[in-house]
PDB file of N, H, CA, C and O in Angstrom:
ATOM      1  N   MET A   1      63.312 -94.819  68.277  1.00  0.00           N
ATOM      2  CA  MET A   1      63.545 -96.327  67.573  1.00  0.00           C
ATOM      3  C   MET A   1      64.416 -95.944  66.449  1.00  0.00           C
ATOM      4  O   MET A   1      64.571 -94.788  66.055  1.00  0.00           O
ATOM      5  N   THR A   2      64.870 -96.802  66.053  1.00  0.00           N
ATOM      6  H   THR A   2      64.744 -97.741  66.373  1.00  0.00           H
ATOM      7  CA  THR A   2      65.512 -96.979  64.620  1.00  0.00           C
ATOM      8  C   THR A   2      65.291 -97.792  63.276  1.00  0.00           C
ATOM      9  O   THR A   2      64.771 -98.878  63.534  1.00  0.00           O
ATOM     10  N   HIS A   3      65.477 -97.644  62.188  1.00  0.00           N
ATOM     11  H   HIS A   3      65.899 -96.762  61.978  1.00  0.00           H
ATOM     12  CA  HIS A   3      64.880 -99.029  61.553  1.00  0.00           C
ATOM     13  C   HIS A   3      66.069 -99.901  61.441  1.00  0.00           C
ATOM     14  O   HIS A   3      67.287 -99.759  61.333  1.00  0.00           O
ATOM     15  N   THR A   4      65.319-100.741  61.503  1.00  0.00           N
ATOM     16  H   THR A   4      64.330-100.857  61.590  1.00  0.00           H
ATOM     17  CA  THR A   4      66.057-102.006  61.327  1.00  0.00           C
ATOM     18  C   THR A   4      66.263-102.489  59.718  1.00  0.00           C
ATOM     19  O   THR A   4      65.299-102.800  59.018  1.00  0.00           O
ATOM     20  N   TYR A   5      67.585-102.504  59.261  1.00  0.00           N
ATOM     21  H   TYR A   5      68.368-102.251  59.830  1.00  0.00           H
ATOM     22  CA  TYR A   5      67.263-102.759  57.814  1.00  0.00           C
ATOM     23  C   TYR A   5      67.695-104.490  57.339  1.00  0.00           C
ATOM     24  O   TYR A   5      68.546-104.861  56.532  1.00  0.00           O
ATOM     25  N   GLU A   6      66.896-105.181  58.052  1.00  0.00           N
ATOM     26  H   GLU A   6      66.204-104.880  58.709  1.00  0.00           H
ATOM     27  CA  GLU A   6      67.420-106.511  58.668  1.00  0.00           C
ATOM     28  C   GLU A   6      65.791-107.531  58.093  1.00  0.00           C
ATOM     29  O   GLU A   6      64.656-107.083  58.258  1.00  0.00           O
ATOM     30  N   HIS A   7      66.007-108.523  57.619  1.00  0.00           N
ATOM     31  H   HIS A   7      66.929-108.887  57.485  1.00  0.00           H
ATOM     32  CA  HIS A   7      64.531-109.244  57.996  1.00  0.00           C
ATOM     33  C   HIS A   7      64.241-109.402  59.550  1.00  0.00           C
ATOM     34  O   HIS A   7      65.174-109.494  60.349  1.00  0.00           O
ATOM     35  N   LYS A   8      63.114-109.424  59.887  1.00  0.00           N
ATOM     36  H   LYS A   8      62.357-109.349  59.238  1.00  0.00           H
ATOM     37  CA  LYS A   8      62.617-109.704  61.079  1.00  0.00           C
ATOM     38  C   LYS A   8      61.468-111.094  61.089  1.00  0.00           C
ATOM     39  O   LYS A   8      60.827-111.335  60.066  1.00  0.00           O
ATOM     40  N   ILE A   9      61.338-111.757  62.064  1.00  0.00           N
ATOM     41  H   ILE A   9      61.858-111.561  62.895  1.00  0.00           H
ATOM     42  CA  ILE A   9      60.136-112.769  62.331  1.00  0.00           C
ATOM     43  C   ILE A   9      59.683-112.240  63.792  1.00  0.00           C
ATOM     44  O   ILE A   9      60.504-112.165  64.706  1.00  0.00           O
ATOM     45  N   GLY A  10      58.511-111.929  63.932  1.00  0.00           N
ATOM     46  H   GLY A  10      57.844-111.991  63.189  1.00  0.00           H
ATOM     47  CA  GLY A  10      57.900-111.722  65.316  1.00  0.00           C
ATOM     48  C   GLY A  10      58.445-110.306  65.754  1.00  0.00           C
ATOM     49  O   GLY A  10      59.277-109.608  65.174  1.00  0.00           O
ATOM     50  N   GLY A  11      57.759-110.064  66.930  1.00  0.00           N
ATOM     51  H   GLY A  11      57.083-110.631  67.401  1.00  0.00           H
ATOM     52  CA  GLY A  11      58.043-108.836  67.924  1.00  0.00           C
ATOM     53  C   GLY A  11      57.601-107.496  67.521  1.00  0.00           C
ATOM     54  O   GLY A  11      56.597-107.100  68.113  1.00  0.00           O
ATOM     55  N   TYR A  12      57.987-106.904  66.869  1.00  0.00           N
ATOM     56  H   TYR A  12      58.802-107.226  66.387  1.00  0.00           H
ATOM     57  CA  TYR A  12      57.127-105.496  65.921  1.00  0.00           C
ATOM     58  C   TYR A  12      58.132-105.085  64.526  1.00  0.00           C
ATOM     59  O   TYR A  12      59.351-105.207  64.413  1.00  0.00           O
ATOM     60  N   PRO A  13      57.431-104.719  63.838  1.00  0.00           N
ATOM     61  CA  PRO A  13      57.793-104.030  62.589  1.00  0.00           C
ATOM     62  C   PRO A  13      58.917-102.798  62.798  1.00  0.00           C
ATOM     63  O   PRO A  13      59.053-102.254  63.894  1.00  0.00           O
ATOM     64  N   SER A  14      59.671-102.440  61.673  1.00  0.00           N
ATOM     65  H   SER A  14      59.561-102.881  60.782  1.00  0.00           H
ATOM     66  CA  SER A  14      60.436-101.679  62.128  1.00  0.00           C
ATOM     67  C   SER A  14      60.513-100.902  60.779  1.00  0.00           C
ATOM     68  O   SER A  14      61.322-101.232  59.911  1.00  0.00           O
ATOM     69  N   PHE A  15      59.350 -99.503  60.576  1.00  0.00           N
ATOM     70  H   PHE A  15      58.693 -99.236  61.280  1.00  0.00           H
ATOM     71  CA  PHE A  15      59.214 -98.598  59.716  1.00  0.00           C
ATOM     72  C   PHE A  15      60.336 -97.460  59.528  1.00  0.00           C
ATOM     73  O   PHE A  15      60.856 -96.674  60.319  1.00  0.00           O
ATOM     74  N   CYS A  16      60.515 -97.733  57.949  1.00  0.00           N
ATOM     75  H   CYS A  16      60.093 -98.371  57.305  1.00  0.00           H
ATOM     76  CA  CYS A  16      60.966 -96.243  57.394  1.00  0.00           C
ATOM     77  C   CYS A  16      60.665 -95.312  57.730  1.00  0.00           C
ATOM     78  O   CYS A  16      61.384 -94.554  58.381  1.00  0.00           O
ATOM     79  N   GLN A  17      59.163 -95.019  57.284  1.00  0.00           N
ATOM     80  H   GLN A  17      58.579 -95.635  56.756  1.00  0.00           H
ATOM     81  CA  GLN A  17      58.388 -94.121  57.986  1.00  0.00           C
ATOM     82  C   GLN A  17      57.569 -94.173  58.525  1.00  0.00           C
ATOM     83  O   GLN A  17      57.224 -95.345  58.673  1.00  0.00           O
ATOM     84  N   SER A  18      56.525 -93.029  59.294  1.00  0.00           N
ATOM     85  H   SER A  18      56.805 -92.076  59.173  1.00  0.00           H
ATOM     86  CA  SER A  18      55.627 -93.610  59.900  1.00  0.00           C
ATOM     87  C   SER A  18      54.853 -94.687  59.824  1.00  0.00           C
ATOM     88  O   SER A  18      54.153 -94.746  58.813  1.00  0.00           O
ATOM     89  N   GLY A  19      54.772 -95.520  60.555  1.00  0.00           N
ATOM     90  H   GLY A  19      55.341 -95.472  61.376  1.00  0.00           H
ATOM     91  CA  GLY A  19      54.367 -96.850  60.428  1.00  0.00           C
ATOM     92  C   GLY A  19      52.517 -96.770  60.157  1.00  0.00           C
ATOM     93  O   GLY A  19      51.943 -95.685  60.251  1.00  0.00           O
ATOM     94  N   VAL A  20      51.717 -98.119  59.807  1.00  0.00           N
ATOM     95  H   VAL A  20      52.183 -99.001  59.730  1.00  0.00           H
ATOM     96  CA  VAL A  20      50.135 -97.809  59.645  1.00  0.00           C
ATOM     97  C   VAL A  20      50.091 -99.126  59.890  1.00  0.00           C
ATOM     98  O   VAL A  20      50.484 -99.904  59.020  1.00  0.00           O
ATOM     99  N   GLU A  21      49.647 -99.552  61.008  1.00  0.00           N
ATOM    100  H   GLU A  21      49.328 -98.920  61.715  1.00  0.00           H
ATOM    101  CA  GLU A  21      49.560-100.718  61.408  1.00  0.00           C
ATOM    102  C   GLU A  21      47.861-101.321  60.984  1.00  0.00           C
ATOM    103  O   GLU A  21      46.946-100.497  60.957  1.00  0.00           O
ATOM    104  N   PRO A  22      47.619-102.629  60.710  1.00  0.00           N
ATOM    105  CA  PRO A  22      46.140-102.860  60.136  1.00  0.00           C
ATOM    106  C   PRO A  22      45.206-102.607  61.762  1.00  0.00           C
ATOM    107  O   PRO A  22      45.734-102.590  62.874  1.00  0.00           O
ATOM    108  N   ASP A  23      43.897-102.453  61.496  1.00  0.00           N
ATOM    109  H   ASP A  23      43.468-102.466  60.593  1.00  0.00           H
ATOM    110  CA  ASP A  23      42.641-102.599  62.260  1.00  0.00           C
ATOM    111  C   ASP A  23      42.459-104.104  62.650  1.00  0.00           C
ATOM    112  O   ASP A  23      42.653-105.117  61.978  1.00  0.00           O
ATOM    113  N   GLY A  24      42.145-103.989  63.587  1.00  0.00           N
ATOM    114  H   GLY A  24      41.987-103.167  64.133  1.00  0.00           H
ATOM    115  CA  GLY A  24      41.338-105.536  64.102  1.00  0.00           C
ATOM    116  C   GLY A  24      42.268-106.297  65.267  1.00  0.00           C
ATOM    117  O   GLY A  24      42.944-105.888  66.211  1.00  0.00           O
ATOM    118  N   ASP A  25      41.940-107.678  64.688  1.00  0.00           N
ATOM    119  H   ASP A  25      41.391-108.010  63.921  1.00  0.00           H
ATOM    120  CA  ASP A  25      43.275-108.487  65.443  1.00  0.00           C
ATOM    121  C   ASP A  25      44.365-109.282  64.653  1.00  0.00           C
ATOM    122  O   ASP A  25      44.594-110.490  64.722  1.00  0.00           O
ATOM    123  N   TYR A  26      45.143-108.095  63.694  1.00  0.00           N
ATOM    124  H   TYR A  26      44.957-107.114  63.638  1.00  0.00           H
ATOM    125  CA  TYR A  26      46.037-108.402  63.201  1.00  0.00           C
ATOM    126  C   TYR A  26      47.626-108.626  63.976  1.00  0.00           C
ATOM    127  O   TYR A  26      48.118-107.685  64.598  1.00  0.00           O
ATOM    128  N   GLU A  27      48.236-109.751  63.879  1.00  0.00           N
ATOM    129  H   GLU A  27      47.837-110.516  63.373  1.00  0.00           H
ATOM    130  CA  GLU A  27      49.431-109.558  64.935  1.00  0.00           C
ATOM    131  C   GLU A  27      50.691-109.690  63.573  1.00  0.00           C
ATOM    132  O   GLU A  27      50.559-110.369  62.555  1.00  0.00           O
ATOM    133  N   PHE A  28      51.841-108.854  63.933  1.00  0.00           N
ATOM    134  H   PHE A  28      51.947-108.302  64.761  1.00  0.00           H
ATOM    135  CA  PHE A  28      52.731-108.747  62.982  1.00  0.00           C
ATOM    136  C   PHE A  28      53.364-110.273  62.815  1.00  0.00           C
ATOM    137  O   PHE A  28      53.330-111.057  63.764  1.00  0.00           O
ATOM    138  N   VAL A  29      53.820-110.556  61.807  1.00  0.00           N
ATOM    139  H   VAL A  29      53.848-109.919  61.036  1.00  0.00           H
ATOM    140  CA  VAL A  29      54.727-112.269  61.649  1.00  0.00           C
ATOM    141  C   VAL A  29      55.756-112.247  61.216  1.00  0.00           C
ATOM    142  O   VAL A  29      56.558-113.029  61.727  1.00  0.00           O
ATOM    143  N   PHE A  30      56.243-111.359  60.080  1.00  0.00           N
ATOM    144  H   PHE A  30      55.592-110.723  59.665  1.00  0.00           H
ATOM    145  CA  PHE A  30      57.718-111.213  59.654  1.00  0.00           C
ATOM    146  C   PHE A  30      57.665-109.665  58.766  1.00  0.00           C
ATOM    147  O   PHE A  30      56.619-109.062  58.524  1.00  0.00           O
ATOM    148  N   GLN A  31      58.929-109.251  58.399  1.00  0.00           N
ATOM    149  H   GLN A  31      59.778-109.741  58.596  1.00  0.00           H
ATOM    150  CA  GLN A  31      59.301-108.347  57.505  1.00  0.00           C
ATOM    151  C   GLN A  31      60.216-108.886  56.515  1.00  0.00           C
ATOM    152  O   GLN A  31      60.914-109.818  56.916  1.00  0.00           O
ATOM    153  N   ILE A  32      60.358-108.543  55.410  1.00  0.00           N
ATOM    154  H   ILE A  32      59.791-107.787  55.084  1.00  0.00           H
ATOM    155  CA  ILE A  32      61.275-108.591  54.475  1.00  0.00           C
ATOM    156  C   ILE A  32      61.835-107.377  53.964  1.00  0.00           C
ATOM    157  O   ILE A  32      60.994-106.556  53.598  1.00  0.00           O
ATOM    158  N   SER A  33      63.263-106.987  53.821  1.00  0.00           N
ATOM    159  H   SER A  33      63.946-107.654  54.118  1.00  0.00           H
ATOM    160  CA  SER A  33      63.662-106.117  53.686  1.00  0.00           C
ATOM    161  C   SER A  33      64.223-106.044  52.625  1.00  0.00           C
ATOM    162  O   SER A  33      64.544-107.127  52.136  1.00  0.00           O
ATOM    163  N   SER A  34      64.550-104.850  51.886  1.00  0.00           N
ATOM    164  H   SER A  34      64.289-103.970  52.284  1.00  0.00           H
ATOM    165  CA  SER A  34      65.437-104.972  50.431  1.00  0.00           C
ATOM    166  C   SER A  34      67.058-105.577  51.004  1.00  0.00           C
ATOM    167  O   SER A  34      67.459-105.448  52.160  1.00  0.00           O
ATOM    168  N   ASP A  35      67.627-106.077  50.163  1.00  0.00           N
ATOM    169  H   ASP A  35      67.301-106.182  49.224  1.00  0.00           H
ATOM    170  CA  ASP A  35      68.758-107.193  50.549  1.00  0.00           C
ATOM    171  C   ASP A  35      69.767-107.094  49.459  1.00  0.00           C
ATOM    172  O   ASP A  35      69.426-107.671  48.427  1.00  0.00           O
ATOM    173  N   ALA A  36      71.185-106.372  49.431  1.00  0.00           N
ATOM    174  H   ALA A  36      71.463-105.903  50.270  1.00  0.00           H
ATOM    175  CA  ALA A  36      71.612-106.029  48.252  1.00  0.00           C
ATOM    176  C   ALA A  36      71.938-107.357  48.056  1.00  0.00           C
ATOM    177  O   ALA A  36      71.635-107.823  46.957  1.00  0.00           O
ATOM    178  N   LYS A  37      72.857-108.572  49.401  1.00  0.00           N
ATOM    179  H   LYS A  37      73.104-108.194  50.293  1.00  0.00           H
ATOM    180  CA  LYS A  37      73.365-109.878  48.784  1.00  0.00           C
ATOM    181  C   LYS A  37      72.303-110.930  48.006  1.00  0.00           C
ATOM    182  O   LYS A  37      72.757-112.029  47.686  1.00  0.00           O
ATOM    183  N   ILE A  38      71.027-110.645  47.724  1.00  0.00           N
ATOM    184  H   ILE A  38      70.658-109.752  47.983  1.00  0.00           H
ATOM    185  CA  ILE A  38      70.243-111.195  47.103  1.00  0.00           C
ATOM    186  C   ILE A  38      69.560-110.735  45.880  1.00  0.00           C
ATOM    187  O   ILE A  38      68.718-111.389  45.265  1.00  0.00           O
ATOM    188  N   ASN A  39      70.041-109.415  45.539  1.00  0.00           N
ATOM    189  H   ASN A  39      70.725-108.884  46.039  1.00  0.00           H
ATOM    190  CA  ASN A  39      69.429-108.219  44.759  1.00  0.00           C
ATOM    191  C   ASN A  39      67.921-108.129  45.158  1.00  0.00           C
ATOM    192  O   ASN A  39      67.000-108.494  44.427  1.00  0.00           O
ATOM    193  N   LEU A  40      67.834-107.789  45.957  1.00  0.00           N
ATOM    194  H   LEU A  40      68.582-107.493  46.550  1.00  0.00           H
ATOM    195  CA  LEU A  40      66.247-107.497  46.270  1.00  0.00           C
ATOM    196  C   LEU A  40      66.240-106.161  46.771  1.00  0.00           C
ATOM    197  O   LEU A  40      66.919-105.640  47.656  1.00  0.00           O
ATOM    198  N   ASN A  41      65.247-105.662  45.957  1.00  0.00           N
ATOM    199  H   ASN A  41      64.695-106.085  45.239  1.00  0.00           H
ATOM    200  CA  ASN A  41      65.087-103.855  46.111  1.00  0.00           C
ATOM    201  C   ASN A  41      63.136-103.758  46.493  1.00  0.00           C
ATOM    202  O   ASN A  41      62.264-104.064  45.679  1.00  0.00           O
ATOM    203  N   VAL A  42      62.960-103.397  47.526  1.00  0.00           N
ATOM    204  H   VAL A  42      63.668-103.149  48.187  1.00  0.00           H
ATOM    205  CA  VAL A  42      61.510-103.419  47.541  1.00  0.00           C
ATOM    206  C   VAL A  42      61.251-101.880  47.390  1.00  0.00           C
ATOM    207  O   VAL A  42      61.493-101.155  48.355  1.00  0.00           O
ATOM    208  N   VAL A  43      60.771-101.355  46.229  1.00  0.00           N
ATOM    209  H   VAL A  43      60.574-101.944  45.445  1.00  0.00           H
ATOM    210  CA  VAL A  43      60.469-100.141  45.432  1.00  0.00           C
ATOM    211  C   VAL A  43      61.867 -98.887  46.198  1.00  0.00           C
ATOM    212  O   VAL A  43      62.443 -98.231  45.330  1.00  0.00           O
ATOM    213  N   HIS A  44      62.107 -98.749  46.969  1.00  0.00           N
ATOM    214  H   HIS A  44      61.640 -99.282  47.674  1.00  0.00           H
ATOM    215  CA  HIS A  44      63.261 -97.723  47.263  1.00  0.00           C
ATOM    216  C   HIS A  44      63.576 -98.135  48.276  1.00  0.00           C
ATOM    217  O   HIS A  44      63.092 -97.560  49.250  1.00  0.00           O
ATOM    218  N   SER A  45      64.421 -99.185  48.501  1.00  0.00           N
ATOM    219  H   SER A  45      64.814 -99.653  47.709  1.00  0.00           H
ATOM    220  CA  SER A  45      65.365 -99.390  49.823  1.00  0.00           C
ATOM    221  C   SER A  45      64.164 -99.725  51.132  1.00  0.00           C
ATOM    222  O   SER A  45      64.392 -99.366  52.288  1.00  0.00           O
ATOM    223  N   GLY A  46      63.086-100.343  50.798  1.00  0.00           N
ATOM    224  H   GLY A  46      62.901-100.634  49.860  1.00  0.00           H
ATOM    225  CA  GLY A  46      62.147-100.555  51.862  1.00  0.00           C
ATOM    226  C   GLY A  46      62.043-101.741  52.108  1.00  0.00           C
ATOM    227  O   GLY A  46      62.916-102.557  51.812  1.00  0.00           O
ATOM    228  N   SER A  47      60.601-102.119  52.880  1.00  0.00           N
ATOM    229  H   SER A  47      59.892-101.455  53.120  1.00  0.00           H
ATOM    230  CA  SER A  47      60.528-103.357  54.084  1.00  0.00           C
ATOM    231  C   SER A  47      59.101-103.859  52.931  1.00  0.00           C
ATOM    232  O   SER A  47      58.594-103.167  52.048  1.00  0.00           O
ATOM    233  N   LEU A  48      58.786-105.105  53.293  1.00  0.00           N
ATOM    234  H   LEU A  48      59.198-105.667  54.010  1.00  0.00           H
ATOM    235  CA  LEU A  48      57.005-105.441  53.441  1.00  0.00           C
ATOM    236  C   LEU A  48      56.948-106.032  54.752  1.00  0.00           C
ATOM    237  O   LEU A  48      57.808-106.812  55.161  1.00  0.00           O
ATOM    238  N   MET A  49      56.075-105.716  55.328  1.00  0.00           N
ATOM    239  H   MET A  49      55.376-105.083  54.996  1.00  0.00           H
ATOM    240  CA  MET A  49      55.698-106.156  56.724  1.00  0.00           C
ATOM    241  C   MET A  49      54.216-106.956  56.479  1.00  0.00           C
ATOM    242  O   MET A  49      53.195-106.389  56.089  1.00  0.00           O
ATOM    243  N   PHE A  50      54.352-108.645  56.848  1.00  0.00           N
ATOM    244  H   PHE A  50      55.181-109.106  57.164  1.00  0.00           H
ATOM    245  CA  PHE A  50      52.960-109.201  56.788  1.00  0.00           C
ATOM    246  C   PHE A  50      52.023-109.476  58.140  1.00  0.00           C
ATOM    247  O   PHE A  50      52.668-109.991  59.054  1.00  0.00           O
ATOM    248  N   TRP A  51      51.031-109.300  58.345  1.00  0.00           N
ATOM    249  H   TRP A  51      50.508-108.881  57.603  1.00  0.00           H
ATOM    250  CA  TRP A  51      50.301-109.391  59.122  1.00  0.00           C
ATOM    251  C   TRP A  51      49.343-110.526  59.383  1.00  0.00           C
ATOM    252  O   TRP A  51      48.713-110.458  58.327  1.00  0.00           O
ATOM    253  N   LYS A  52      48.738-111.614  60.108  1.00  0.00           N
ATOM    254  H   LYS A  52      49.249-111.669  60.965  1.00  0.00           H
ATOM    255  CA  LYS A  52      47.946-112.355  60.420  1.00  0.00           C
ATOM    256  C   LYS A  52      46.825-111.860  61.072  1.00  0.00           C
ATOM    257  O   LYS A  52      47.053-110.984  61.907  1.00  0.00           O
ATOM    258  N   SER A  53      45.549-112.235  60.887  1.00  0.00           N
ATOM    259  H   SER A  53      45.364-112.947  60.209  1.00  0.00           H
ATOM    260  CA  SER A  53      44.434-112.098  61.557  1.00  0.00           C
ATOM    261  C   SER A  53      44.574-113.387  62.675  1.00  0.00           C
ATOM    262  O   SER A  53      44.908-114.468  62.191  1.00  0.00           O
ATOM    263  N   ARG A  54      44.368-113.328  63.932  1.00  0.00           N
ATOM    264  H   ARG A  54      44.096-112.449  64.325  1.00  0.00           H
ATOM    265  CA  ARG A  54      44.033-114.524  64.883  1.00  0.00           C
ATOM    266  C   ARG A  54      43.040-114.852  64.632  1.00  0.00           C
ATOM    267  O   ARG A  54      42.958-115.930  65.219  1.00  0.00           O
ATOM    268  N   THR A  55      41.551-114.582  63.812  1.00  0.00           N
ATOM    269  H   THR A  55      41.617-113.706  63.335  1.00  0.00           H
ATOM    270  CA  THR A  55      40.407-114.972  64.169  1.00  0.00           C
ATOM    271  C   THR A  55      40.180-115.461  62.633  1.00  0.00           C
ATOM    272  O   THR A  55      39.749-116.591  62.404  1.00  0.00           O
ATOM    273  N   SER A  56      40.433-114.720  61.798  1.00  0.00           N
ATOM    274  H   SER A  56      40.783-113.801  61.984  1.00  0.00           H
ATOM    275  CA  SER A  56      40.097-115.306  60.514  1.00  0.00           C
ATOM    276  C   SER A  56      40.800-116.111  59.760  1.00  0.00           C
ATOM    277  O   SER A  56      40.410-116.963  58.962  1.00  0.00           O
ATOM    278  N   GLY A  57      42.425-115.625  60.214  1.00  0.00           N
ATOM    279  H   GLY A  57      42.742-114.932  60.862  1.00  0.00           H
ATOM    280  CA  GLY A  57      43.335-116.555  59.403  1.00  0.00           C
ATOM    281  C   GLY A  57      43.797-115.524  58.072  1.00  0.00           C
ATOM    282  O   GLY A  57      44.702-115.927  57.341  1.00  0.00           O
ATOM    283  N   ASP A  58      43.258-114.424  57.839  1.00  0.00           N
ATOM    284  H   ASP A  58      42.523-114.097  58.432  1.00  0.00           H
ATOM    285  CA  ASP A  58      43.226-113.555  56.728  1.00  0.00           C
ATOM    286  C   ASP A  58      44.854-112.930  56.848  1.00  0.00           C
ATOM    287  O   ASP A  58      45.395-112.814  57.947  1.00  0.00           O
ATOM    288  N   TRP A  59      45.545-112.548  55.551  1.00  0.00           N
ATOM    289  H   TRP A  59      45.105-112.642  54.657  1.00  0.00           H
ATOM    290  CA  TRP A  59      46.704-112.075  55.719  1.00  0.00           C
ATOM    291  C   TRP A  59      46.588-110.583  55.099  1.00  0.00           C
ATOM    292  O   TRP A  59      45.954-110.235  54.103  1.00  0.00           O
ATOM    293  N   THR A  60      47.342-109.841  55.930  1.00  0.00           N
ATOM    294  H   THR A  60      47.857-110.124  56.740  1.00  0.00           H
ATOM    295  CA  THR A  60      47.650-108.409  54.989  1.00  0.00           C
ATOM    296  C   THR A  60      49.108-107.904  55.276  1.00  0.00           C
ATOM    297  O   THR A  60      49.819-108.215  56.232  1.00  0.00           O
ATOM    298  N   VAL A  61      49.419-106.981  54.146  1.00  0.00           N
ATOM    299  H   VAL A  61      48.841-106.728  53.370  1.00  0.00           H
ATOM    300  CA  VAL A  61      50.663-106.561  53.582  1.00  0.00           C
ATOM    301  C   VAL A  61      50.874-105.098  53.779  1.00  0.00           C
ATOM    302  O   VAL A  61      49.937-104.381  53.428  1.00  0.00           O
ATOM    303  N   TYR A  62      52.048-104.463  54.329  1.00  0.00           N
ATOM    304  H   TYR A  62      52.810-105.046  54.613  1.00  0.00           H
ATOM    305  CA  TYR A  62      51.922-103.037  54.231  1.00  0.00           C
ATOM    306  C   TYR A  62      53.315-102.940  53.412  1.00  0.00           C
ATOM    307  O   TYR A  62      53.951-103.994  53.397  1.00  0.00           O
ATOM    308  N   TYR A  63      53.871-101.875  52.748  1.00  0.00           N
ATOM    309  H   TYR A  63      53.355-101.019  52.760  1.00  0.00           H
ATOM    310  CA  TYR A  63      55.293-101.699  52.255  1.00  0.00           C
ATOM    311  C   TYR A  63      55.684-100.340  52.687  1.00  0.00           C
ATOM    312  O   TYR A  63      55.040 -99.310  52.889  1.00  0.00           O
ATOM    313  N   ASP A  64      56.688-100.588  52.752  1.00  0.00           N
ATOM    314  H   ASP A  64      57.211-101.425  52.587  1.00  0.00           H
ATOM    315  CA  ASP A  64      57.456 -98.987  53.728  1.00  0.00           C
ATOM    316  C   ASP A  64      58.792 -98.695  53.058  1.00  0.00           C
ATOM    317  O   ASP A  64      59.828 -99.344  53.194  1.00  0.00           O
ATOM    318  N   PHE A  65      58.595 -97.601  52.307  1.00  0.00           N
ATOM    319  H   PHE A  65      57.752 -97.073  52.197  1.00  0.00           H
ATOM    320  CA  PHE A  65      60.151 -97.041  51.385  1.00  0.00           C
ATOM    321  C   PHE A  65      60.318 -95.695  51.971  1.00  0.00           C
ATOM    322  O   PHE A  65      59.829 -95.223  52.998  1.00  0.00           O
ATOM    323  N   TYR A  66      61.025 -95.237  51.197  1.00  0.00           N
ATOM    324  H   TYR A  66      61.423 -95.619  50.363  1.00  0.00           H
ATOM    325  CA  TYR A  66      61.699 -93.636  51.335  1.00  0.00           C
ATOM    326  C   TYR A  66      61.470 -92.953  49.876  1.00  0.00           C
ATOM    327  O   TYR A  66      61.850 -91.801  49.667  1.00  0.00           O
TER     328      TYR A  66
END
């Protein structure tokens, strides 16, 4: 699988490095990646991945970069 350098909604996250998914009933919701058009750099050309718990409604974020 290759890393998708784009924003994503749903499906599966696209990690730069080996990914870590949260424990429990969290489902992947969306990914925001570095984007030169809007001058956004997530750490070092990376991404932010957001998950939401199906039962509690809590959110968690994971950041991934080179």
